[in-house]
C-alpha positions as YAML, in Angstrom:
chain: A
units: angstrom
residues:
- id: 1
  name: MET
  ca: [-86.26, -63.68, -74.72]
- id: 2
  name: SER
  ca: [-88.66, -63.55, -71.77]
- id: 3
  name: ASN
  ca: [-90.14, -61.04, -69.36]
- id: 4
  name: GLY
  ca: [-91.27, -63.82, -67.04]
- id: 5
  name: ASN
  ca: [-94.81, -63.91, -68.40]
- id: 6
  name: LEU
  ca: [-94.38, -63.86, -72.17]
- id: 7
  name: HIS
  ca: [-91.67, -65.76, -74.03]
- id: 8
  name: TYR
  ca: [-90.37, -64.85, -77.48]
- id: 9
  name: PHE
  ca: [-88.33, -66.47, -80.21]
- id: 10
  name: TRP
  ca: [-85.97, -63.82, -81.57]
- id: 11
  name: ASN
  ca: [-83.63, -64.40, -84.47]
- id: 12
  name: ILE
  ca: [-81.51, -61.28, -84.00]
- id: 13
  name: GLN
  ca: [-80.37, -61.36, -87.62]
- id: 14
  name: LYS
  ca: [-83.96, -60.98, -88.79]
- id: 15
  name: GLY
  ca: [-85.64, -59.00, -86.00]
- id: 16
  name: ASN
  ca: [-89.38, -59.16, -85.26]
- id: 17
  name: PRO
  ca: [-89.55, -61.36, -82.11]
- id: 18
  name: GLN
  ca: [-92.36, -63.93, -82.18]
- id: 19
  name: VAL
  ca: [-94.42, -64.98, -79.18]
- id: 20
  name: LEU
  ca: [-93.83, -68.62, -78.20]
- id: 21
  name: THR
  ca: [-96.72, -70.82, -77.12]
- id: 22
  name: ALA
  ca: [-94.50, -73.92, -76.91]
- id: 23
  name: PHE
  ca: [-90.77, -73.98, -76.31]
- id: 24
  name: PRO
  ca: [-88.92, -75.08, -79.50]
- id: 25
  name: SER
  ca: [-86.83, -78.22, -79.25]
- id: 26
  name: PHE
  ca: [-83.06, -78.14, -79.63]
- id: 27
  name: GLU
  ca: [-83.39, -80.16, -82.86]
- id: 28
  name: SER
  ca: [-85.87, -77.71, -84.39]
- id: 29
  name: LEU
  ca: [-83.55, -74.80, -83.61]
- id: 30
  name: LYS
  ca: [-80.49, -76.64, -84.89]
- id: 31
  name: ASN
  ca: [-82.23, -77.52, -88.15]
- id: 32
  name: SER
  ca: [-83.79, -74.12, -88.76]
- id: 33
  name: LYS
  ca: [-82.73, -72.97, -92.24]
- id: 34
  name: ALA
  ca: [-83.73, -69.44, -91.34]
- id: 35
  name: MET
  ca: [-80.82, -69.36, -88.90]
- id: 36
  name: THR
  ca: [-78.18, -71.10, -91.00]
- id: 37
  name: ALA
  ca: [-78.99, -70.29, -94.64]
- id: 38
  name: ASP
  ca: [-76.49, -68.67, -96.99]
- id: 39
  name: ILE
  ca: [-78.59, -65.85, -98.44]
- id: 40
  name: THR
  ca: [-76.07, -65.21, -101.23]
- id: 41
  name: LYS
  ca: [-77.16, -68.50, -102.84]
- id: 42
  name: LEU
  ca: [-80.70, -67.17, -102.98]
- id: 43
  name: TYR
  ca: [-79.95, -64.11, -105.09]
- id: 44
  name: SER
  ca: [-77.19, -65.70, -107.18]
- id: 45
  name: GLU
  ca: [-79.38, -68.61, -108.39]
- id: 46
  name: GLN
  ca: [-79.89, -68.49, -112.17]
- id: 47
  name: ILE
  ca: [-83.57, -68.40, -113.15]
- id: 48
  name: GLU
  ca: [-84.50, -68.91, -116.78]
- id: 49
  name: ALA
  ca: [-87.74, -69.77, -118.57]
- id: 50
  name: ASP
  ca: [-87.26, -73.51, -117.99]
- id: 51
  name: TYR
  ca: [-86.74, -73.21, -114.21]
- id: 52
  name: ILE
  ca: [-89.82, -75.36, -113.50]
- id: 53
  name: ALA
  ca: [-89.53, -77.53, -116.64]
- id: 54
  name: LEU
  ca: [-86.07, -78.67, -115.51]
- id: 55
  name: THR
  ca: [-87.64, -80.08, -112.34]
- id: 56
  name: GLN
  ca: [-90.43, -81.73, -114.29]
- id: 57
  name: MET
  ca: [-88.06, -83.33, -116.83]
- id: 58
  name: PRO
  ca: [-84.36, -82.57, -116.25]
- id: 59
  name: ARG
  ca: [-83.25, -83.82, -119.69]
- id: 60
  name: TYR
  ca: [-86.16, -82.53, -121.78]
- id: 61
  name: MET
  ca: [-83.78, -80.71, -124.15]
- id: 62
  name: ASP
  ca: [-82.14, -84.00, -125.14]
- id: 63
  name: ASN
  ca: [-85.39, -85.56, -126.29]
- id: 64
  name: PRO
  ca: [-85.57, -85.95, -130.11]
- id: 65
  name: ASP
  ca: [-89.14, -84.66, -130.18]
- id: 66
  name: TYR
  ca: [-88.08, -81.48, -128.40]
- id: 67
  name: LYS
  ca: [-85.20, -80.95, -130.81]
- id: 68
  name: ASP
  ca: [-87.58, -81.30, -133.75]
- id: 69
  name: ASP
  ca: [-89.14, -77.89, -134.39]
- id: 70
  name: GLU
  ca: [-92.29, -79.48, -135.80]
- id: 71
  name: LYS
  ca: [-92.81, -81.82, -132.84]
- id: 72
  name: ARG
  ca: [-91.66, -79.54, -130.02]
- id: 73
  name: GLY
  ca: [-95.03, -77.96, -129.26]
- id: 74
  name: GLN
  ca: [-96.78, -81.32, -129.03]
- id: 75
  name: PHE
  ca: [-93.95, -82.72, -126.90]
- id: 76
  name: ILE
  ca: [-94.30, -79.84, -124.42]
- id: 77
  name: GLU
  ca: [-98.08, -80.25, -124.31]
- id: 78
  name: ASP
  ca: [-97.95, -84.05, -123.91]
- id: 79
  name: ASN
  ca: [-95.49, -83.80, -121.01]
- id: 80
  name: LYS
  ca: [-97.24, -80.77, -119.50]
- id: 81
  name: LEU
  ca: [-93.97, -78.87, -119.26]
- id: 82
  name: ARG
  ca: [-94.34, -75.38, -117.82]
- id: 83
  name: PHE
  ca: [-92.12, -72.49, -118.81]
- id: 84
  name: LEU
  ca: [-91.97, -69.14, -117.04]
- id: 85
  name: ARG
  ca: [-93.14, -66.14, -119.01]
- id: 86
  name: PRO
  ca: [-90.87, -63.08, -119.26]
- id: 87
  name: TYR
  ca: [-92.81, -61.12, -116.61]
- id: 88
  name: GLN
  ca: [-92.66, -64.10, -114.23]
- id: 89
  name: ILE
  ca: [-88.88, -64.23, -114.64]
- id: 90
  name: GLU
  ca: [-88.76, -60.49, -113.99]
- id: 91
  name: ALA
  ca: [-90.80, -61.00, -110.80]
- id: 92
  name: MET
  ca: [-88.38, -63.69, -109.63]
- id: 93
  name: LYS
  ca: [-85.36, -61.51, -110.32]
- id: 94
  name: ALA
  ca: [-87.03, -58.59, -108.53]
- id: 95
  name: LEU
  ca: [-87.45, -60.86, -105.50]
- id: 96
  name: GLN
  ca: [-83.77, -61.82, -105.67]
- id: 97
  name: LEU
  ca: [-82.76, -58.15, -105.85]
- id: 98
  name: ALA
  ca: [-84.98, -57.37, -102.87]
- id: 99
  name: VAL
  ca: [-83.31, -60.18, -100.90]
- id: 100
  name: LYS
  ca: [-79.89, -58.81, -101.82]
- id: 101
  name: LYS
  ca: [-80.96, -55.43, -100.44]
- id: 102
  name: GLY
  ca: [-82.01, -57.06, -97.16]
- id: 103
  name: SER
  ca: [-85.78, -57.43, -97.60]
- id: 104
  name: GLN
  ca: [-87.60, -60.31, -95.90]
- id: 105
  name: ARG
  ca: [-91.17, -59.62, -97.04]
- id: 106
  name: PHE
  ca: [-92.29, -59.64, -100.66]
- id: 107
  name: LEU
  ca: [-95.54, -58.85, -102.49]
- id: 108
  name: PHE
  ca: [-96.46, -59.99, -105.99]
- id: 109
  name: GLU
  ca: [-99.44, -58.22, -107.59]
- id: 110
  name: MET
  ca: [-100.70, -60.39, -110.45]
- id: 111
  name: ALA
  ca: [-104.03, -60.43, -112.26]
- id: 112
  name: THR
  ca: [-106.17, -63.55, -112.59]
- id: 113
  name: GLY
  ca: [-104.82, -65.85, -115.28]
- id: 114
  name: THR
  ca: [-101.25, -64.54, -115.18]
- id: 115
  name: GLY
  ca: [-99.86, -67.63, -113.47]
- id: 116
  name: LYS
  ca: [-99.62, -66.85, -109.75]
- id: 117
  name: THR
  ca: [-99.35, -70.51, -108.78]
- id: 118
  name: LEU
  ca: [-96.59, -71.19, -111.31]
- id: 119
  name: THR
  ca: [-94.73, -68.15, -110.04]
- id: 120
  name: ALA
  ca: [-95.23, -69.36, -106.47]
- id: 121
  name: ALA
  ca: [-93.84, -72.77, -107.49]
- id: 122
  name: ALA
  ca: [-90.75, -71.04, -108.84]
- id: 123
  name: VAL
  ca: [-90.37, -69.12, -105.57]
- id: 124
  name: ILE
  ca: [-90.76, -72.35, -103.59]
- id: 125
  name: LYS
  ca: [-88.15, -74.11, -105.71]
- id: 126
  name: LEU
  ca: [-85.79, -71.15, -105.33]
- id: 127
  name: PHE
  ca: [-85.94, -71.21, -101.53]
- id: 128
  name: LEU
  ca: [-85.78, -74.99, -101.20]
- id: 129
  name: ARG
  ca: [-83.10, -75.52, -103.84]
- id: 130
  name: THR
  ca: [-80.79, -72.89, -102.35]
- id: 131
  name: GLY
  ca: [-81.20, -74.27, -98.83]
- id: 132
  name: THR
  ca: [-82.79, -71.04, -97.61]
- id: 133
  name: ALA
  ca: [-85.83, -73.01, -96.48]
- id: 134
  name: SER
  ca: [-86.46, -76.63, -95.60]
- id: 135
  name: ARG
  ca: [-90.26, -76.42, -95.26]
- id: 136
  name: ILE
  ca: [-92.70, -73.92, -96.77]
- id: 137
  name: LEU
  ca: [-96.31, -73.16, -95.80]
- id: 138
  name: PHE
  ca: [-98.67, -72.21, -98.64]
- id: 139
  name: LEU
  ca: [-101.90, -70.62, -97.36]
- id: 140
  name: VAL
  ca: [-105.17, -70.29, -99.28]
- id: 141
  name: ASP
  ca: [-108.64, -69.16, -98.25]
- id: 142
  name: ARG
  ca: [-110.85, -71.74, -100.01]
- id: 143
  name: LEU
  ca: [-110.97, -75.53, -100.24]
- id: 144
  name: GLU
  ca: [-110.97, -75.51, -104.03]
- id: 145
  name: LEU
  ca: [-107.78, -73.43, -104.04]
- id: 146
  name: GLU
  ca: [-106.24, -75.85, -101.54]
- id: 147
  name: ASN
  ca: [-106.85, -78.82, -103.85]
- id: 148
  name: GLN
  ca: [-105.78, -76.84, -106.89]
- id: 149
  name: ALA
  ca: [-102.50, -75.80, -105.25]
- id: 150
  name: LEU
  ca: [-101.76, -79.39, -104.25]
- id: 151
  name: LYS
  ca: [-102.41, -80.61, -107.79]
- id: 152
  name: ASN
  ca: [-100.24, -77.90, -109.35]
- id: 153
  name: PHE
  ca: [-97.31, -78.21, -106.97]
- id: 154
  name: ILE
  ca: [-97.26, -81.98, -107.48]
- id: 155
  name: ALA
  ca: [-97.30, -81.46, -111.25]
- id: 156
  name: TYR
  ca: [-94.52, -78.87, -111.11]
- id: 157
  name: LEU
  ca: [-92.25, -80.04, -108.29]
- id: 158
  name: LYS
  ca: [-92.93, -83.68, -107.36]
- id: 159
  name: ASN
  ca: [-89.60, -84.95, -108.72]
- id: 160
  name: ASP
  ca: [-87.72, -82.94, -106.10]
- id: 161
  name: TYR
  ca: [-90.16, -82.01, -103.33]
- id: 162
  name: LYS
  ca: [-93.15, -83.52, -101.54]
- id: 163
  name: THR
  ca: [-96.39, -81.55, -101.19]
- id: 164
  name: VAL
  ca: [-99.21, -82.37, -98.75]
- id: 165
  name: ILE
  ca: [-102.42, -80.78, -97.50]
- id: 166
  name: TYR
  ca: [-102.09, -80.31, -93.75]
- id: 167
  name: LYS
  ca: [-105.52, -81.59, -92.72]
- id: 168
  name: GLN
  ca: [-104.98, -84.77, -94.74]
- id: 169
  name: HIS
  ca: [-101.64, -85.38, -93.00]
- id: 170
  name: PRO
  ca: [-102.03, -83.99, -89.45]
- id: 171
  name: ASP
  ca: [-99.59, -86.55, -88.06]
- id: 172
  name: ASP
  ca: [-96.86, -86.60, -90.70]
- id: 173
  name: TRP
  ca: [-96.93, -83.22, -92.48]
- id: 174
  name: ARG
  ca: [-93.37, -82.58, -91.28]
- id: 175
  name: LYS
  ca: [-92.18, -85.19, -93.80]
- id: 176
  name: ALA
  ca: [-93.09, -82.82, -96.65]
- id: 177
  name: GLU
  ca: [-91.22, -79.77, -97.89]
- id: 178
  name: ILE
  ca: [-94.42, -78.01, -99.01]
- id: 179
  name: VAL
  ca: [-97.49, -77.86, -96.77]
- id: 180
  name: VAL
  ca: [-100.75, -76.47, -98.17]
- id: 181
  name: SER
  ca: [-103.54, -75.33, -95.87]
- id: 182
  name: THR
  ca: [-106.54, -73.05, -95.71]
- id: 183
  name: VAL
  ca: [-106.33, -70.15, -93.30]
- id: 184
  name: GLN
  ca: [-109.53, -71.43, -91.68]
- id: 185
  name: THR
  ca: [-107.93, -74.80, -90.86]
- id: 186
  name: LEU
  ca: [-105.05, -73.15, -89.03]
- id: 187
  name: MET
  ca: [-107.31, -70.65, -87.24]
- id: 188
  name: SER
  ca: [-109.78, -73.28, -86.02]
- id: 189
  name: ASN
  ca: [-109.41, -73.73, -82.25]
- id: 190
  name: ASN
  ca: [-106.22, -71.65, -82.45]
- id: 191
  name: ARG
  ca: [-104.52, -74.63, -84.07]
- id: 192
  name: TYR
  ca: [-101.71, -72.42, -85.37]
- id: 193
  name: ARG
  ca: [-100.80, -71.55, -81.77]
- id: 194
  name: LYS
  ca: [-101.18, -75.02, -80.29]
- id: 195
  name: ILE
  ca: [-99.51, -77.17, -82.94]
- id: 196
  name: PHE
  ca: [-97.02, -75.09, -84.88]
- id: 197
  name: LYS
  ca: [-93.73, -73.68, -83.61]
- id: 198
  name: PRO
  ca: [-91.96, -70.63, -85.07]
- id: 199
  name: THR
  ca: [-89.29, -72.93, -86.51]
- id: 200
  name: ASP
  ca: [-91.70, -75.29, -88.31]
- id: 201
  name: PHE
  ca: [-91.77, -73.15, -91.45]
- id: 202
  name: ASP
  ca: [-88.92, -71.11, -92.87]
- id: 203
  name: PHE
  ca: [-91.04, -69.38, -95.49]
- id: 204
  name: ILE
  ca: [-94.78, -68.61, -95.73]
- id: 205
  name: ILE
  ca: [-96.79, -67.73, -98.85]
- id: 206
  name: SER
  ca: [-100.34, -66.37, -98.55]
- id: 207
  name: ASP
  ca: [-101.95, -67.06, -101.91]
- id: 208
  name: ASP
  ca: [-104.88, -64.66, -102.04]
- id: 209
  name: ALA
  ca: [-102.74, -61.69, -101.10]
- id: 210
  name: VAL
  ca: [-99.65, -63.45, -102.47]
- id: 211
  name: ILE
  ca: [-97.61, -62.19, -99.53]
- id: 212
  name: LEU
  ca: [-94.25, -63.91, -99.40]
- id: 213
  name: GLY
  ca: [-92.02, -63.77, -96.36]
- id: 214
  name: LEU
  ca: [-89.21, -65.42, -94.51]
- id: 215
  name: ASN
  ca: [-90.18, -66.67, -91.05]
...
């Protein structure tokens, strides 16, 4: 959509036209999951406590040490398997219900130490696994959080998805499904306007506010 001076990208199924600073390529439009995704897969996906653990070790339940009640705890610790807590599962199911009702923006309010990053990893897996997104941007406001997010997402999701920090991969970040960046990096010299197109990311998570939203 254009008025001759300003040009907008408008997915009419989602509303909220976005100003374009660079015209998207045909390939980027064709591959945009936001335009072709089957939303029903998103809210019908089964999410249990081992949603992340199944990505870390798909056959963990078949391991003799896991089957042994006395060895199970040590097995989980040794393999750093992460299981969602009941309230994290409830948060995920609340997100799915919100999607079913037509919502495109989501807010998780979680106290320090309650596992925001693990919950975010579950959200990321949900959107990537169901084909609702092909690339996700995870924003933080401090360098230490950037490195921490990279470390955690690799630990949780590396068997299925690649995670990179944008500034460490400025030339090949598009090869990753999960891109981590500080807000400051994207704001510097208006980089977010000059480099990124509206179709580059299908889903954006802002960590400090934990604002989740479809692009």
